C-alpha positions as CSV (number, residue, x, y, z in Angstrom):
1,M,-27.1,-14.8,7.6
2,N,-26.1,-11.0,7.4
3,V,-28.8,-10.3,10.2
4,L,-27.2,-8.2,12.6
5,A,-28.1,-8.9,16.1
6,T,-29.0,-7.3,19.0
7,K,-25.8,-6.9,20.4
8,D,-24.9,-5.6,17.5
9,Y,-27.6,-2.9,17.6
10,I,-27.0,-2.1,21.8
11,I,-23.7,-1.7,20.7
12,F,-23.8,0.7,17.9
13,L,-26.4,2.7,19.6
14,L,-24.5,2.8,22.5
15,Y,-21.7,4.5,20.9
16,F,-23.9,7.0,18.8
17,I,-25.2,7.8,22.4
18,I,-21.4,8.6,23.6
19,V,-20.1,10.2,21.1
20,A,-22.9,12.0,20.4
21,S,-23.2,13.2,24.3
22,Y,-19.5,14.6,24.2
23,G,-20.0,16.5,21.1
24,Y,-23.2,18.3,23.2
25,W,-21.1,18.5,26.6
26,I,-17.9,20.2,24.7
27,Y,-20.7,22.7,22.9
28,M,-22.6,23.4,25.9
29,K,-19.5,24.0,27.8
30,R,-17.9,26.1,25.0
31,K,-20.8,27.9,23.7
32,T,-19.7,31.0,21.4
33,R,-20.5,32.1,18.5
34,E,-17.2,32.1,17.0
35,H,-17.5,31.3,13.7
36,D,-13.5,31.0,11.9
37,S,-11.3,28.5,10.9
38,K,-9.6,28.1,13.9
39,A,-12.7,27.3,16.2
40,F,-14.3,24.7,13.7
41,F,-11.4,22.4,12.8
42,L,-10.2,22.7,16.6
43,A,-12.8,23.1,18.4
44,E,-11.4,25.9,20.3
45,G,-8.2,24.2,21.7
46,S,-11.2,22.1,24.2
47,L,-11.0,18.6,23.2
48,T,-9.4,15.8,25.3
49,W,-5.9,14.1,23.0
50,W,-8.2,11.2,23.5
51,A,-10.6,12.7,21.3
52,I,-8.3,14.0,18.7
53,G,-7.0,10.6,18.7
54,A,-10.2,9.1,17.8
55,S,-11.1,11.4,15.7
56,L,-7.8,11.2,13.8
57,I,-8.4,7.5,13.3
58,A,-12.2,7.6,12.2
59,S,-11.5,10.9,9.4
60,N,-8.5,7.9,8.2
61,I,-11.1,4.9,8.3
62,S,-12.7,4.3,4.5
63,A,-14.1,1.5,2.9
64,E,-9.9,1.3,2.1
65,Q,-8.8,-0.2,5.2
66,F,-12.3,-2.3,5.6
67,I,-12.6,-3.8,1.8
68,G,-9.0,-3.1,0.5
69,M,-6.5,-3.6,3.2
70,S,-8.2,-6.7,4.7
71,G,-8.3,-8.4,1.6
72,N,-4.9,-7.5,0.5
73,G,-4.0,-9.1,4.3
74,F,-5.4,-12.1,3.0
75,F,-3.6,-12.4,0.1
76,V,-0.3,-10.9,1.0
77,G,-0.1,-11.6,4.7
78,V,1.0,-9.7,8.0
79,A,3.2,-7.8,5.8
80,V,0.5,-5.1,5.3
81,A,-0.1,-4.0,8.7
82,A,3.5,-2.4,8.3
83,Y,1.2,-0.2,6.4
84,E,-0.2,1.2,9.2
85,W,2.2,1.4,11.3
86,I,4.3,3.6,8.6
87,A,0.8,5.4,8.6
88,A,1.4,5.7,12.5
89,L,4.5,7.2,12.4
90,A,4.1,9.4,9.9
91,L,0.9,10.9,11.9
92,I,3.9,10.8,15.1
93,I,6.2,12.9,12.8
94,I,3.4,15.2,11.3
95,A,2.5,15.9,15.2
96,V,5.3,17.1,16.6
97,W,7.3,18.6,14.1
98,F,4.7,20.0,11.2
99,M,2.1,20.9,13.3
100,P,3.9,23.3,15.6
101,V,4.7,25.2,12.2
102,Y,1.0,25.4,11.1
103,L,-0.5,26.2,14.1
104,K,2.0,29.3,14.6
105,N,1.3,30.8,11.5
106,K,-2.9,30.0,11.5
107,I,-2.8,27.9,9.3
108,Y,-5.7,25.2,9.8
109,T,-6.5,23.1,6.4
110,M,-4.3,22.5,3.2
111,P,-6.1,24.4,0.9
112,Q,-5.4,27.0,3.2
113,F,-1.3,26.1,2.7
114,L,-1.9,26.2,-0.2
115,K,-3.6,29.6,-0.4
116,T,-1.0,31.1,1.8
117,R,1.9,29.5,0.2
118,Y,1.5,30.2,-3.4
119,N,-2.1,31.3,-3.9
120,E,-5.8,31.0,-4.1
121,S,-6.0,29.2,-8.0
122,V,-3.8,26.5,-6.4
123,A,-5.8,25.6,-3.4
124,L,-9.2,25.3,-5.8
125,I,-7.3,23.5,-8.1
126,M,-5.7,21.0,-5.2
127,A,-9.6,21.2,-4.1
128,I,-11.4,20.0,-7.0
129,I,-8.6,17.3,-7.5
130,W,-8.7,15.8,-4.3
131,L,-12.8,16.4,-4.5
132,F,-12.7,13.8,-7.5
133,V,-10.4,11.7,-5.7
134,Y,-13.0,10.4,-3.4
135,V,-15.8,10.7,-5.3
136,F,-14.5,7.9,-7.9
137,V,-11.2,6.7,-6.4
138,N,-13.0,6.3,-3.1
Protein backbone atom coordinates (compact mmCIF):
# COMPACT_ATOMS: atom_id res chain seq x y z
CA MET A 1 0.00 0.00 0.00
CA ASN A 2 1.08 3.55 -0.65
CA VAL A 3 -0.17 5.00 2.61
CA LEU A 4 1.95 6.80 5.17
CA ALA A 5 1.84 5.33 8.65
CA THR A 6 1.43 7.36 11.81
CA LYS A 7 5.16 6.97 12.49
CA ASP A 8 5.92 8.61 9.14
CA TYR A 9 3.81 11.65 9.99
CA ILE A 10 5.39 11.92 13.45
CA ILE A 11 8.93 11.76 12.04
CA PHE A 12 8.11 14.35 9.37
CA LEU A 13 6.50 16.68 11.92
CA LEU A 14 9.36 16.24 14.40
CA TYR A 15 11.95 16.96 11.69
CA PHE A 16 10.03 20.07 10.59
CA ILE A 17 9.77 21.33 14.18
CA ILE A 18 13.50 20.79 14.83
CA VAL A 19 14.60 22.57 11.63
CA ALA A 20 12.14 25.44 12.06
CA SER A 21 13.07 25.86 15.74
CA TYR A 22 16.78 25.98 14.95
CA GLY A 23 16.17 28.55 12.21
CA TYR A 24 14.02 30.66 14.50
CA TRP A 25 16.57 30.41 17.31
CA ILE A 26 19.33 31.63 14.99
CA TYR A 27 17.04 34.41 13.77
CA MET A 28 16.30 35.60 17.31
CA LYS A 29 19.94 35.27 18.38
CA ARG A 30 21.29 37.28 15.44
CA LYS A 31 18.44 39.72 14.86
CA THR A 32 20.06 42.20 12.48
CA ARG A 33 18.70 44.26 9.66
CA GLU A 34 21.70 43.59 7.43
CA HIS A 35 20.55 42.63 3.93
CA ASP A 36 23.70 41.82 2.01
CA SER A 37 24.80 38.63 0.27
CA LYS A 38 27.09 37.61 3.14
CA ALA A 39 24.24 37.77 5.64
CA PHE A 40 21.95 35.75 3.36
CA PHE A 41 24.27 33.07 2.01
CA LEU A 42 26.55 32.62 5.01
CA ALA A 43 24.05 33.23 7.82
CA GLU A 44 26.45 35.86 9.12
CA GLY A 45 28.89 33.12 10.08
CA SER A 46 26.69 31.99 12.97
CA LEU A 47 25.85 28.43 11.90
CA THR A 48 27.52 25.41 13.45
CA TRP A 49 29.44 22.87 11.38
CA TRP A 50 26.67 20.27 11.54
CA ALA A 51 24.04 22.76 10.32
CA ILE A 52 26.26 23.72 7.39
CA GLY A 53 26.87 20.06 6.56
CA ALA A 54 23.17 19.24 6.75
CA SER A 55 22.45 22.20 4.49
CA LEU A 56 25.00 20.98 1.94
CA ILE A 57 23.48 17.51 1.89
CA ALA A 58 19.90 18.80 1.76
CA SER A 59 20.61 21.18 -1.09
CA ASN A 60 22.45 18.44 -3.00
CA ILE A 61 19.62 15.89 -2.80
CA SER A 62 17.08 15.86 -5.60
CA ALA A 63 15.05 13.46 -7.72
CA GLU A 64 18.36 12.34 -9.22
CA GLN A 65 19.36 10.72 -5.92
CA PHE A 66 15.98 9.30 -4.95
CA ILE A 67 14.95 7.91 -8.33
CA GLY A 68 17.87 7.94 -10.75
CA MET A 69 20.65 6.67 -8.53
CA SER A 70 18.42 4.06 -6.91
CA GLY A 71 17.47 2.68 -10.31
CA ASN A 72 21.05 2.85 -11.51
CA GLY A 73 22.21 1.10 -8.33
CA PHE A 74 19.72 -1.69 -9.00
CA PHE A 75 20.92 -1.99 -12.59
CA VAL A 76 24.70 -1.56 -12.12
CA GLY A 77 25.22 -2.49 -8.48
CA VAL A 78 27.12 -0.94 -5.62
CA ALA A 79 29.62 0.71 -7.99
CA VAL A 80 27.20 3.64 -8.21
CA ALA A 81 28.28 4.57 -4.67
CA ALA A 82 31.68 5.59 -6.10
CA TYR A 83 29.91 8.57 -7.67
CA GLU A 84 28.85 9.83 -4.24
CA TRP A 85 32.27 9.16 -2.67
CA ILE A 86 33.93 11.24 -5.39
CA ALA A 87 31.34 14.00 -4.82
CA ALA A 88 32.20 14.00 -1.10
CA LEU A 89 35.90 14.22 -1.95
CA ALA A 90 35.20 17.14 -4.31
CA LEU A 91 33.28 18.97 -1.56
CA ILE A 92 36.20 18.54 0.84
CA ILE A 93 38.67 19.87 -1.75
CA ILE A 94 36.44 22.87 -2.41
CA ALA A 95 36.03 23.55 1.32
CA VAL A 96 39.75 23.36 2.09
CA TRP A 97 41.36 25.04 -0.91
CA PHE A 98 38.78 27.07 -2.85
CA MET A 99 36.43 28.47 -0.20
CA PRO A 100 39.12 30.48 1.64
CA VAL A 101 39.99 32.22 -1.64
CA TYR A 102 36.33 32.98 -2.39
CA LEU A 103 35.64 34.25 1.11
CA LYS A 104 38.78 36.41 1.13
CA ASN A 105 37.56 38.04 -2.10
CA LYS A 106 33.99 38.35 -0.72
CA ILE A 107 32.52 36.05 -3.37
CA TYR A 108 29.52 34.10 -2.11
CA THR A 109 27.70 32.90 -5.28
CA MET A 110 28.71 31.54 -8.67
CA PRO A 111 27.08 34.44 -10.58
CA GLN A 112 28.99 36.85 -8.35
CA PHE A 113 32.25 35.04 -9.20
CA LEU A 114 31.50 35.17 -12.93
CA LYS A 115 30.60 38.85 -12.70
CA THR A 116 33.86 39.58 -10.85
CA ARG A 117 36.02 37.40 -13.12
CA TYR A 118 34.40 38.26 -16.47
CA ASN A 119 31.39 40.58 -16.66
CA GLU A 120 27.70 40.84 -15.82
CA SER A 121 26.59 39.36 -19.17
CA VAL A 122 28.42 36.09 -18.48
CA ALA A 123 26.82 35.87 -15.02
CA LEU A 124 23.35 36.46 -16.49
CA ILE A 125 23.86 33.87 -19.24
CA MET A 126 25.02 31.28 -16.69
CA ALA A 127 22.05 32.00 -14.43
CA ILE A 128 19.58 31.60 -17.32
CA ILE A 129 21.20 28.37 -18.54
CA TRP A 130 21.11 26.84 -15.06
CA LEU A 131 17.51 27.93 -14.59
CA PHE A 132 16.53 26.01 -17.72
CA VAL A 133 18.68 23.02 -16.75
CA TYR A 134 17.01 22.75 -13.34
CA VAL A 135 13.51 23.21 -14.73
CA PHE A 136 13.77 20.82 -17.68
CA VAL A 137 16.38 18.28 -16.60
CA ASN A 138 15.92 17.81 -12.85
